[in-house]
C-alpha positions in Angstrom: 11.2 29.4 9.1 10.0 32.0 11.5 9.8 35.4 9.7 9.9 38.9 11.1 10.2 42.3 9.4 12.5 45.1 10.6 14.3 48.0 8.9 17.9 46.8 9.4 19.7 49.4 7.2 17.6 52.5 7.9 16.3 53.0 4.4 12.7 53.1 5.4 11.9 49.7 3.9 11.2 46.6 6.1 13.7 43.9 5.6 12.9 40.2 6.1 14.7 38.2 8.9 14.0 34.5 9.4 15.1 31.8 11.8 15.7 28.3 10.7 16.2 24.7 12.0 19.9 24.9 12.7 19.7 28.0 14.8 21.1 30.7 12.4 19.4 33.7 10.9 18.7 34.4 7.2 18.3 38.0 6.0 16.7 39.4 2.8 17.2 43.1 2.1 14.1 45.0 0.8 15.4 46.9 -2.2 13.8 48.9 -4.9 13.8 45.7 -7.0 12.5 43.4 -4.4 14.0 41.2 -1.7 17.7 40.2 -2.1 19.3 37.7 0.3 22.4 39.0 2.2 24.9 36.2 2.8 28.3 36.0 4.5 29.6 39.2 5.9 26.8 41.2 4.1 24.4 39.5 6.5 24.5 41.6 9.7 23.4 38.5 11.7 26.1 36.3 10.1 27.7 34.0 12.7 24.9 34.4 15.3 23.3 31.2 16.4 20.9 30.2 19.2 23.1 27.2 20.0 22.3 23.6 20.9 18.9 22.3 19.6 18.6 25.1 17.0 15.1 26.2 15.9 15.8 30.0 16.0 12.8 32.3 16.4 13.8 36.0 16.0 12.2 39.2 17.3 13.5 42.8 17.6 13.0 45.1 20.6 14.9 48.0 22.1 16.1 46.3 25.4 18.4 49.1 26.6 16.6 52.2 25.6 19.4 53.4 23.2 17.0 53.8 20.3 18.4 50.7 18.5 16.5 47.5 18.0 18.2 44.5 19.7 17.7 40.9 18.6 16.0 38.5 21.0 15.6 34.9 19.8 14.1 31.8 21.2 15.6 28.4 20.5 14.8 24.8 21.4 16.5 25.1 24.8 17.3 28.8 25.4 16.4 32.4 24.9 19.3 34.6 23.7 19.7 38.4 23.3 22.1 40.3 21.1 22.6 44.0 21.7 22.9 46.2 18.6 26.0 48.2 19.7 28.1 47.5 16.7 31.0 45.8 18.5 29.5 44.5 21.7 27.4 41.3 21.9 25.7 40.4 25.1 24.4 36.8 25.4 21.8 35.9 28.0 21.0 32.2 28.3 18.0 30.8 30.0 18.9 27.5 31.8 16.7 24.9 30.3 17.3 22.6 33.2 18.5 19.0 33.1 17.0 17.0 30.3 14.8 14.3 31.6 14.4 10.9 29.9 11.2 9.7 28.4 9.0 7.0 30.0 7.6 4.1 28.0 4.0 3.6 29.1 2.8 0.9 26.8 2.0 -2.6 28.1 4.6 -5.3 28.7 2.6 -8.0 27.0 0.5 -8.4 23.8 -1.5 -11.2 22.2 -1.4 -11.4 18.4 -3.2 -13.8 16.1 -1.0 -15.8 13.7 -0.8 -14.9 10.0 -1.0 -11.2 10.7 1.9 -8.8 10.5 1.0 -5.1 11.1 0.4 -3.9 14.6 2.0 -6.7 16.5 2.6 -4.1 19.2 2.0 -0.4 19.6 4.8 1.2 21.7 4.0 4.6 23.3 6.0 6.9 25.6 5.8 10.3 27.2 8.6 12.9 27.5 8.8 15.6 30.2 10.1 18.1 27.6 7.7 16.9 24.9 10.7 16.0 22.7 10.2 14.1 19.5 10.9 10.5 20.2 12.5 7.8 18.0 12.3 4.0 18.6 14.6 1.1 18.5 14.2 -2.6 19.0 16.3 -5.0 21.0 15.8 -8.4 22.6 16.4 -12.0 21.5 13.6 -11.9 18.8 14.2 -8.3 17.6 15.5 -9.5 14.2 12.0 -10.8 13.4 10.4 -7.3 13.7 10.4 -3.7 12.4 9.5 -0.6 14.3 8.6 2.8 12.8 9.0 6.2 14.4 5.4 6.0 15.5 6.2 3.0 17.7 4.3 0.5 15.6 5.9 -2.9 15.7 5.4 -5.2 12.7 6.4 -8.8 12.0 8.8 -8.9 9.0 7.2 -12.2 8.1 3.7 -13.1 9.4 4.1 -15.6 12.3 2.8 -19.2 12.0 1.6 -20.7 15.3 2.3 -24.2 14.0 5.9 -23.3 13.2 7.1 -20.7 15.8 10.1 -18.7 14.9 11.0 -17.2 18.3 14.2 -18.0 20.0 12.8 -20.7 22.3 9.9 -21.9 19.9 7.1 -21.3 22.4 5.2 -18.7 20.4 6.2 -15.9 22.9 8.4 -13.4 21.1 10.6 -11.4 23.4 11.7 -7.9 22.4 12.7 -4.6 24.0 11.3 -1.3 22.7 13.5 1.8 23.5 12.4 5.4 23.2 15.0 8.1 22.7 14.8 11.9 22.7 16.9 14.6 21.1 19.5 14.5 23.9 19.8 10.7 23.5 18.1 10.1 26.9 16.2 6.8 26.6 13.8 4.4 28.3 13.2 0.8 27.5 10.4 -1.7 28.0 10.7 -5.5 27.8 7.7 -6.8 25.8 6.4 -10.3 25.3 4.3 -10.8 22.2 2.3 -14.0 22.4 1.2 -15.4 19.0 -2.2 -17.2 19.3 -3.6 -20.0 17.2 -6.2 -19.3 14.5 -8.2 -22.0 12.8 -6.8 -22.1 9.2 -8.3 -23.4 6.1 -7.4 -26.9 4.8 -5.5 -27.4 1.6 -6.1 -29.8 -1.3 -3.1 -31.9 -2.1 -4.4 -34.2 -4.7 -3.7 -33.7 -8.4 -5.5 -31.5 -11.0 -6.3 -34.2 -13.6 -7.6 -37.7 -13.8 -8.4 -40.1 -16.7 -11.4 -42.5 -16.7 -12.6 -45.0 -19.2 -16.1 -44.5 -20.7 -19.0 -46.6 -19.3 -16.8 -47.3 -16.2 -18.0 -47.3 -12.6 -16.2 -46.7 -9.3 -13.9 -43.9 -8.2 -13.0 -41.4 -10.8 -10.8 -39.3 -8.6 -9.7 -39.3 -5.0 -9.4 -36.0 -3.3 -6.8 -35.6 -0.5 -5.9 -32.7 1.7 -4.2 -31.5 4.8 -5.3 -29.3 7.7 -2.9 -27.2 9.8 -4.9 -28.2 13.0 -5.2 -31.8 11.8 -9.0 -31.5 11.8 -11.0 -34.3 10.1 -11.9 -33.2 6.5 -15.1 -33.7 4.5 -15.6 -32.8 0.9 -17.8 -30.7 -1.4 -18.0 -30.3 -5.2 -18.3 -27.3 -7.4 -17.5 -26.3 -10.9 -19.2 -26.4 -14.3 -19.8 -30.1 -14.3 -20.3 -30.7 -10.5 -23.9 -31.8 -11.0 -22.8 -35.0 -12.8 -20.7 -36.3 -9.9 -20.9 -37.4 -6.2 -18.2 -37.1 -3.6 -18.0 -39.0 -0.4 -16.8 -37.7 3.0 -13.5 -39.4 2.3 -12.9 -37.6 -1.0 -14.0 -40.4 -3.5 -15.5 -38.8 -6.6 -17.8 -40.9 -8.8 -20.0 -40.3 -11.9 -23.7 -40.3 -11.1 -24.2 -41.8 -14.6 -21.4 -43.7 -16.4 -20.0 -41.4 -19.1 -20.4 -42.1 -22.8 -17.4 -40.9 -24.9 -19.6 -40.7 -28.0 -22.1 -38.5 -26.2 -20.2 -36.2 -23.8 -22.3 -34.6 -21.1 -19.8 -32.0 -19.8 -20.5 -28.4 -20.2 -18.5 -27.8 -23.3 -19.0 -31.3 -24.7 -15.2 -32.1 -25.1 -15.1 -35.1 -22.7 -13.1 -33.0 -20.2 -15.3 -32.7 -17.1 -14.4 -29.7 -14.9 -15.0 -29.8 -11.2 -13.7 -28.1 -8.1 -13.1 -30.2 -5.0 -13.0 -28.3 -1.7 -12.0 -29.6 1.7 -14.0 -28.6 4.8 -12.6 -28.8 8.3 -16.0 -28.2 10.1 -15.6 -24.5 10.0 -13.6 -23.5 6.9 -13.3 -24.5 3.3 -10.0 -24.8 1.3 -9.4 -21.7 -0.8 -10.3 -21.7 -4.5 -7.4 -19.4 -5.5 -4.0 -21.1 -5.8 -0.7 -19.4 -6.7 0.8 -20.4 -10.0 4.6 -21.0 -10.0 7.2 -22.0 -12.5 6.0 -23.0 -16.0 2.3 -22.6 -14.9 2.9 -18.8 -14.3 2.0 -17.0 -17.5 4.5 -14.3 -16.8 7.6 -16.5 -16.8 9.8 -17.1 -19.8 8.0 -19.5 -22.1 11.3 -20.5 -23.7 12.9 -21.3 -20.4 10.3 -21.8 -17.6 13.0 -22.8 -15.1 14.5 -19.3 -15.5 11.9 -17.7 -13.4 13.9 -15.1 -11.4 15.7 -13.5 -14.4 12.6 -13.4 -16.5 10.6 -11.9 -13.7 13.2 -9.2 -13.6 12.4 -8.5 -17.2 8.8 -8.4 -16.4 9.4 -6.0 -13.5 8.6 -2.3 -14.2 11.2 -0.5 -12.2 13.3 -0.8 -9.1 10.7 -2.7 -7.0 7.1 -1.5 -7.8 4.7 -3.0 -10.3 1.1 -2.0 -10.8 -0.6 -4.2 -13.4 -3.9 -3.8 -15.3 -5.3 -5.6 -18.3 -7.0 -4.3 -21.4 -7.0 -4.8 -25.2 -4.6 -2.2 -26.3 -3.8 -3.5 -29.8 -7.4 -4.4 -30.9 -7.1 -8.2 -31.2 -9.7 -9.0 -28.5 -6.9 -10.4 -26.2 -6.2 -8.7 -22.9 -2.7 -7.2 -22.9 -0.7 -6.4 -19.7 0.0 -2.8 -18.8 2.1 -2.0 -15.7 3.1 1.2 -13.9 6.3 1.3 -11.9 8.8 3.2 -9.8 10.0 5.4 -12.5 6.6 6.7 -13.5 6.4 5.3 -17.0 4.2 2.5 -18.4 5.3 -0.8 -19.9 3.1 -2.9 -22.1 3.2 -6.7 -22.9 1.0 -7.9 -25.8 -0.8 -11.1 -25.3 0.1 -13.3 -28.3 -0.4 -17.0 -29.2 3.0 -17.7 -27.6 2.5 -15.7 -24.4 3.2 -12.1 -23.4 5.7 -10.1 -25.5 6.9 -6.7 -24.4 6.2 -3.8 -26.8 9.3 -1.5 -26.7 9.8 2.0 -28.0 7.4 3.2 -30.7 5.6 -0.1 -30.6 4.4 0.7 -27.1 1.3 2.9 -27.5 2.1 4.4 -24.1 5.7 5.2 -24.9 6.9 8.6 -23.6 4.0 8.9 -21.1 5.3 9.6 -17.6 3.4 10.1 -14.4 6.4 11.1 -12.4 7.1 8.4 -9.8 5.1 5.3 -8.8 2.7 5.2 -11.8 -0.5 3.2 -11.1 -2.6 3.0 -14.3 -6.3 2.6 -14.6 -8.3 2.8 -17.9 -11.7 4.4 -18.1 -13.8 6.2 -20.8 -13.9 9.7 -19.3 -15.4 11.5 -22.2 -17.9 8.9 -23.5 -16.2 8.6 -26.9 -15.9 4.8 -26.6 -12.1 4.9 -26.1 -10.5 4.1 -22.8 -8.5 7.0 -21.4 -5.6 6.5 -19.1 -5.7 7.8 -15.5 -2.7 7.2 -13.3 -1.9 7.8 -9.6 1.6 8.9 -8.6 4.0 9.4 -5.7 2.6 12.7 -4.5 -1.0 11.7 -4.5 -2.4 13.4 -7.5 -4.0 12.0 -10.7 -2.6 12.3 -14.2 -4.9 11.9 -17.2 -4.1 11.1 -20.8 -7.1 11.3 -23.3 -7.2 8.4 -25.8 -7.7 10.2 -29.2 -7.6 9.1 -32.8 -3.9 10.2 -32.8 -2.9 8.5 -29.6 -2.8 9.5 -25.9 -2.7 13.2 -25.1 -2.2 14.5 -21.5 -4.9 16.7 -20.0 -3.5 19.3 -17.7 -4.9 22.1 -15.6 -8.6 22.6 -15.8 -8.8 20.1 -18.7 -7.9 17.4 -16.3 -11.2 16.4 -14.5 -9.2 15.5 -11.4 -7.1 18.7 -11.3 -6.5 19.7 -7.7 -7.4 16.2 -6.3 -5.0 14.8 -3.8 -5.4 11.3 -2.3 -3.5 12.3 0.9 -2.0 15.0 3.0 1.6 13.9 3.2 4.6 14.2 0.8 4.4 10.6 -0.2 0.7 9.9 -0.6 1.0 7.4 -3.5 -2.5 7.6 -5.1 -3.8 4.3 -6.6 -7.0 5.0 -8.6 -9.8 2.6 -9.7 -13.2 3.3 -11.0 -16.5 1.7 -9.9 -20.2 2.7 -9.8 -20.7 2.9 -6.0 -24.1 4.4 -6.0 -25.8 2.6 -8.9 -26.4 5.8 -11.0 -24.6 4.4 -14.0 -21.6 6.8 -13.6 -18.2 5.5 -12.6 -16.9 7.0 -9.3 -13.2 7.4 -8.4 -11.8 5.4 -5.5 -8.2 5.7 -4.5 -5.9 4.2 -1.9 -3.1 6.2 -0.4 0.0 5.6 1.7 -1.6 5.9 5.1 -4.1 3.2 4.5 -7.4 5.0 3.8 -9.6 5.0 0.8 -10.6 8.4 -0.7 -13.8 8.6 -2.8 -14.9 11.1 -5.4 -18.5 10.7 -6.6 -19.1 11.2 -10.3 -22.1 13.6 -10.5 -23.7 15.6 -13.3 -21.5 18.5 -12.3 -18.2 16.6 -12.1 -16.4 14.7 -9.4 -17.2 15.6 -5.7 -15.3 14.1 -2.8 -17.3 12.1 -0.2 -16.0 12.6 3.3 -16.8 11.5 6.8 -19.9 9.2 7.0 -20.7 9.8 3.3 -17.6 7.9 2.3 -18.5 4.2 2.5 -14.9 3.3 3.4 -14.6 6.0 6.1 -13.8 3.5 8.9 -10.9 1.8 7.0 -7.5 3.1 8.1 -3.8 2.1 8.6 -4.7 -0.7 11.0 -5.5 -2.8 7.9 -2.2 -1.8 6.3 -0.4 1.1 4.6 -0.3 1.9 0.9 -3.7 0.6 -0.1 -4.3 -0.4 -3.8 -8.0 -1.0 -4.3 -9.9 -3.1 -6.9 -13.6 -4.2 -7.0 -14.8 -7.7 -7.9 -17.7 -9.9 -7.0 -16.0 -12.6 -5.0 -19.1 -14.4 -3.6 -21.4 -14.3 -6.6 -24.1 -12.2 -4.9 -24.1 -9.5 -7.6 -22.4 -6.9 -5.3 -18.8 -5.8 -6.0 -16.5 -6.5 -3.0 -13.5 -4.4 -2.2 -10.1 -6.1 -2.5 -6.9 -4.2 -1.7 -3.2 -4.8 -1.5 -1.1 -3.2 1.1 2.5 -2.4 2.0 3.4 -5.6 3.8 2.3 -8.0 1.0 -1.1 -9.2 2.2 -4.4 -9.0 0.3 -7.3 -7.6 2.3 -11.0 -8.1 1.5 -14.1 -6.2 2.5 -17.4 -8.0 1.6 -20.1 -5.7 0.1 -23.2 -6.6 2.2 -26.6 -5.1 2.5 -25.3 -3.3 5.6 -22.1 -1.9 4.0 -18.6 -3.2 3.6 -17.4 -5.8 6.2 -13.8 -7.0 6.3 -13.2 -10.7 5.9 -10.3 -11.8 8.1 -8.5 -15.0 8.8 -9.7 -18.0 6.8 -12.9 -16.1 5.7 -10.5 -14.1 3.5 -10.0 -16.2 0.3 -6.5 -14.6 0.1 -5.6 -15.3 3.7 -2.5 -17.4 2.8 -1.0 -14.7 0.6 1.8 -12.8 2.4 5.1 -11.0 1.8 6.8 -14.1 0.6 5.3 -13.3 -2.8 6.3 -9.6 -2.6 5.5 -6.4 -0.7 3.2 -3.5 -1.7 0.7 -5.7 -3.5 -1.3 -4.1 -6.3 -4.0 -6.7 -7.3 -6.2 -7.0 -10.4 -8.6 -9.7 -11.6 -8.6 -11.1 -15.1 -9.6 -14.4 -16.7 -6.1 -15.7 -17.8 -7.1 -19.2 -18.8 -10.5 -18.7 -20.4 -12.4 -20.8 -17.9 -14.8 -18.1 -17.0 -13.3 -17.5 -13.6 -11.4 -14.3 -12.7 -7.8 -15.0 -11.7 -5.8 -12.8 -9.4 -2.7 -11.1 -10.7 -0.7 -8.8 -8.4 2.2 -6.4 -8.7 
């Protein structure tokens, strides 16, 4: 829209004329009752168009000195004039010149570490007319990549140096990036992306259980593992009962003192000794977190564990977006599963003796609540009444609030909503993902939210309400899209130092970690990230949460 005001009908009132994207002109007559649009033949500018490229921008001036205002309009490629003579239209076109093709100016080569995905290459180009450019991919390895309109090239599946997927299996991926303008003039650049090796953590391959006779001696358990780089492995012990065992560099585990069945020495005195064996390749330890599949996954059908896919679809919230969190909704001291989803509602699965059972209709305490699209629930006591209220992000970046009352959940709107007017982003699809954490140690829970373009927004909880921290005051100010789009933050102490580390999902399915140190938050990358091996093979747009699912005192990772 490009509005201008002019008295078209000589009634002394200024009418509204506006250009638009397709090059025509819209007119609203100023009447005694307000502005009324004139359409079809009632529009004195009906049928007038600036032509190719559109983007009409009107103005009125008496060009010929006849006392009547003529129409002069700019467009994308021309300036046009219409004389107000009633039956004569004079068109004057400014020759825009021959369209010139853009030029790709980004490099022809790029090195990229294995196991990453976003930012494999950043294409850039210039255009003599400053036209908007779009991008396409070609080349023998193009099917392995995506490219967005900003020229960011991303691996569809993170590359593995040890198993190259490029056409000639040499870890050099050959693509062509092509920039095109409005007139379909284009320029191409051949690009070779070389995937480089990264030292990866070893994996433990031995079993999870062993039996051993009391008073026995010798090897209780033999740990085995593999390393992607075939490094020599040594072993360490952890876990509740680690102090009762030794482990050799070859992985042989032995009791320090022979066990006595009648006098169990394990932590919970049940003759089941819990240890964690970790392989070490000289630089990195094997990860502690392991993905649960099949019957071991608590979210598959307990009646038919082999039927994983169909039951996972029953556990899915909407078309393709789940956002889990855990809390005791039914008051039985067990943590129930609540998930947001694409359609904006909230689904609930009650934790029972036989597994998770969905609560449907009136049995669902969140039945009828709707955040719009892409609901992302978080529970927090906002009013200090001891009941957890529901706060949800949504597609457009705002925060919806339902107060937990004695009569159920009641939505707070307008000024009753403590986050009224907050917006996690600046675009039409900001996708807010709230979580609450005490960042400054004042005993009040602050609001942290991810958003579509990869940043974290922070609102400090003060005595006067929530105040956004911007710039250097935001402890996550330097985190942006280079570590992934559509962030979904959660806070957990991963390293046992008493400080809450930041863990976030992102659009392409990885889990990113920022360690909370005395000097601020530092990202853990590669094998230093305990979730380094998690990628989009287990789903895109990760939304992580931590909960002790098996009662062993350790927080397990669940992700939408």
